[in-house]
C-alpha positions in Angstrom: 0.0 0.0 0.0 1.2 3.5 -0.8 0.1 7.0 0.3 -0.4 10.0 -2.0 -1.3 13.6 -1.7 -2.7 15.3 -4.9 -2.5 19.1 -5.1 -3.8 21.0 -8.1 -1.1 23.3 -9.3 -0.1 25.0 -12.6 0.4 28.2 -14.6 -3.4 29.0 -14.4 -3.9 27.8 -10.9 -0.9 28.9 -8.9 0.9 27.3 -5.9 -1.6 27.8 -3.1 -2.6 24.2 -2.9 1.1 23.1 -3.0 1.8 25.4 -0.1 -1.0 23.7 1.8 0.5 20.3 1.0 3.9 21.5 2.2 2.2 22.4 5.6 1.2 18.8 6.0 3.4 16.3 4.2 6.7 16.7 6.3 4.8 16.2 9.5 2.8 13.0 8.9 3.8 9.6 10.3 3.6 8.0 6.8 5.7 9.2 3.9 3.4 10.4 1.2 4.1 10.9 -2.5 3.1 14.3 -3.7 1.2 14.3 -7.0 0.9 17.7 -8.8 -0.7 18.7 -12.1 2.6 20.1 -13.5 6.2 19.1 -13.4 7.9 22.4 -12.4 7.0 21.9 -8.7 9.8 19.4 -8.4 12.2 22.3 -8.2 10.7 23.3 -4.9 10.6 20.0 -3.0 13.9 20.4 -1.2 13.0 23.8 0.3 9.8 22.3 1.8 11.3 19.0 2.9 9.2 17.0 0.6 11.0 13.9 -0.7 8.9 12.4 -3.5 6.8 14.0 -6.3 5.2 12.8 -9.5 3.9 15.3 -12.0 0.7 14.4 -13.9 -0.7 15.7 -17.1 -4.3 15.5 -15.9 -6.0 14.6 -12.7 -7.6 11.5 -14.3 -4.1 10.0 -14.5 -3.9 9.4 -10.7 -5.1 5.8 -11.0 -2.3 5.2 -13.5 0.2 6.0 -10.8 -1.6 4.6 -7.7 -3.1 1.2 -7.2 -6.5 0.0 -5.9 -6.5 0.1 -2.1 -3.9 2.9 -1.7 -4.7 6.0 0.3 -5.1 9.6 -1.0 -5.4 13.2 0.3 -7.0 15.2 -2.5 -6.8 19.0 -2.7 -8.5 20.1 -6.0 -11.8 21.3 -7.5 -11.1 19.2 -10.7 -13.9 16.7 -10.2 -17.5 15.8 -11.0 -19.7 13.5 -8.9 -18.9 10.5 -11.1 -15.2 11.0 -10.9 -15.3 11.6 -7.1 -17.3 8.4 -6.6 -14.8 6.4 -8.6 -11.9 7.8 -6.7 -13.6 7.0 -3.3 -14.1 3.4 -4.5 -10.5 3.1 -5.8 -8.8 4.3 -2.6 -9.2 2.6 0.7 -9.0 6.0 2.5 -9.9 9.3 0.9 -9.4 12.7 2.5 -10.5 15.8 0.6 -9.4 19.4 1.4 -12.1 21.9 0.6 -12.7 25.6 1.0 -16.4 25.8 -0.1 -19.1 27.1 2.2 -21.7 25.0 0.5 -19.7 21.8 0.0 -21.2 18.4 0.8 -19.6 15.5 2.7 -19.8 12.3 0.6 -20.3 8.9 2.3 -16.9 7.5 1.6 -14.7 10.4 2.3 -13.2 12.5 5.1 -13.1 16.3 4.7 -11.0 19.2 5.9 -13.2 22.2 5.6 -13.6 25.3 7.8 -17.4 25.5 7.6 -19.1 22.0 7.5 -20.0 20.3 10.7 -19.8 16.5 10.9 -17.8 13.8 12.8 -15.9 13.1 9.6 -15.0 16.8 8.9 -12.2 18.7 10.5 -12.9 22.4 10.8 -9.4 23.8 10.6 -7.3 26.2 8.5 -4.1 24.7 7.0 -1.1 26.9 7.7 2.5 25.7 8.1 3.7 26.0 11.7 6.8 27.8 10.5 4.7 31.0 10.1 3.5 31.0 13.7 6.6 32.7 14.9 7.6 36.2 15.8 9.0 37.9 12.7 10.7 41.3 12.6 8.9 43.5 10.2 11.7 45.2 8.2 9.7 46.6 5.3 6.5 48.6 4.9 4.3 47.6 2.0 4.4 44.3 0.0 2.3 43.2 -2.9 1.7 39.7 -4.2 -0.7 39.1 -7.0 -0.3 35.3 -7.0 2.0 32.7 -8.5 0.0 32.6 -11.7 -0.8 35.4 -14.2 -1.2 33.8 -17.5 -3.1 36.7 -19.0 -0.8 39.3 -17.5 -3.6 40.9 -15.6 -1.3 42.6 -13.1 0.4 44.5 -15.9 -3.0 46.0 -16.8 -3.5 47.5 -13.3 0.2 48.1 -12.5 0.1 51.8 -13.5 -2.6 52.5 -10.8 -0.5 50.7 -8.2 2.7 52.6 -8.8 1.8 55.4 -6.4 1.8 53.0 -3.5 5.5 52.2 -3.9 4.9 48.5 -3.2 7.7 45.9 -3.2 6.5 43.2 -5.5 6.9 39.4 -5.1 7.1 37.7 -8.5 5.0 34.6 -9.2 6.4 31.2 -9.7 4.7 30.6 -13.0 5.2 34.0 -14.5 6.8 34.3 -18.0 10.5 35.1 -18.2 10.1 38.6 -19.7 7.3 39.6 -17.3 9.7 41.0 -14.7 11.0 43.5 -17.2 7.5 44.7 -18.0 6.6 45.1 -14.4 9.8 46.8 -13.4 8.5 50.0 -14.9 5.8 50.2 -12.2 7.5 48.6 -9.2 10.9 49.7 -7.9 11.7 46.5 -5.9 11.0 43.1 -7.3 11.6 39.9 -5.3 12.1 36.5 -6.7 9.4 33.9 -6.1 11.9 31.8 -4.1 11.7 34.5 -1.4 8.1 33.8 -0.6 8.5 32.9 3.1 10.6 36.0 3.8 8.3 38.2 1.8 5.0 37.3 3.5 6.6 37.5 7.0 8.8 40.6 6.9 6.4 43.3 5.8 4.2 45.5 8.1 1.4 45.2 5.5 0.8 42.7 2.7 -1.7 43.3 0.0 -2.4 40.0 -1.9 -4.8 38.1 -4.1 -3.3 34.8 -3.0 -5.5 33.3 -0.2 -2.7 31.1 1.2 -0.3 34.1 1.3 -2.8 36.0 3.3 -3.1 33.2 5.8 0.6 32.6 6.1 1.3 36.4 6.5 -1.5 36.8 9.1 0.0 33.9 11.2 3.3 35.7 11.2 1.8 38.9 12.5 1.7 40.8 9.2 -1.3 43.1 8.6 -3.1 41.8 5.5 -5.5 43.1 2.9 -7.1 40.6 0.5 -8.1 41.6 -3.0 -10.4 39.2 -4.8 -9.2 38.4 -8.3 -11.8 38.0 -11.0 -10.3 34.7 -12.1 -10.1 33.2 -8.6 -13.0 31.4 -6.8 -14.6 33.4 -4.0 -14.5 30.6 -1.5 -12.2 32.4 1.0 -14.3 35.6 1.3 -16.4 34.3 4.2 -13.4 32.8 6.0 -11.5 36.1 5.7 -14.4 38.1 6.9 -14.7 35.8 9.9 -11.1 36.5 10.6 -11.8 40.2 10.3 -9.5 40.5 7.3 -10.3 43.4 4.9 -11.6 42.1 1.6 -11.6 44.3 -1.5 -13.3 43.4 -4.8 -11.3 45.7 -7.0 -7.9 47.5 -7.3 -9.5 50.9 -7.1 -6.8 53.3 -6.0 -8.9 55.3 -3.5 -10.4 52.2 -1.9 -7.0 50.5 -1.6 -5.5 53.6 -0.2 -8.2 53.8 2.5 -7.8 50.1 3.3 -4.0 50.5 3.8 -4.4 53.4 6.1 -7.1 51.7 8.2 -5.0 48.5 8.4 -2.4 50.3 10.6 -4.9 50.2 13.5 -7.1 47.4 12.4 -7.8 44.5 14.8 -7.4 41.2 13.1 -8.7 38.0 14.7 -5.9 35.7 15.8 -5.4 32.7 13.5 -5.8 29.5 15.5 -2.7 27.4 15.7 -4.1 23.9 15.4 -1.6 22.3 13.2 -1.1 19.3 15.4 -4.8 18.7 15.4 -4.8 18.6 11.5 -1.8 16.1 11.5 -3.5 13.9 14.1 -6.7 13.8 12.1 -4.9 12.7 8.9 -2.6 10.3 10.7 -5.7 8.5 12.2 -7.1 8.0 8.7 -3.9 6.9 7.1 -3.2 4.1 9.6 
């Protein structure tokens, strides 16, 4: 029997689900093989203490890698009811990670979801324990659009952001020449490999990456979330529950007011229940 963790990643999806996987895999009793929907992720494994990874072309190729009776943690929205039913029959244990308020627990699965109540559901938020430390805030304003920007949407709004003098974190999947285009609007550009330092060392982080918002909040950074049009809105309720400012556009005036208010804003403390998450998964994978 083998153990797998599938995280949906890619140049139109980003790395948020990979970062969640990295918050879990190194801490489990069993050694799991990380499955991702692209092959570039392999370059990150060492930094996150993940030993094994297999890149897949499509999610339906998972049964070509795994065998009937293996166990799987599944973090993706790439499914329909027929596919989900097949996967739950194929694997002897099936844990799904979900962010949806209106999700439904299926009979043959366990769920990690912050909203749904059931004995087979763990209501926790996944954040790597490395972020729950005291970090010195050495810079003022950081901006992170996300690890993916296939349509170069940030470039379209960059002129309106120039006045804020943001430091910009580049995305992992951005095109090679994208940095040169954005350098006209941002004075300081940081490489994607500096993610951890970036989300923890700023007084305020403005981001459209849900996981970056959570990681930064855990480290004591003041955060402002801007909902991207091409991203699902699953995190809005969670962020409002945590008293995180949520914006729905990059309007200069609205953003300027949000940044000013963030200086004295009272954020709810992010619960540090990482061991509870690990214990929940370990009990299923036994």
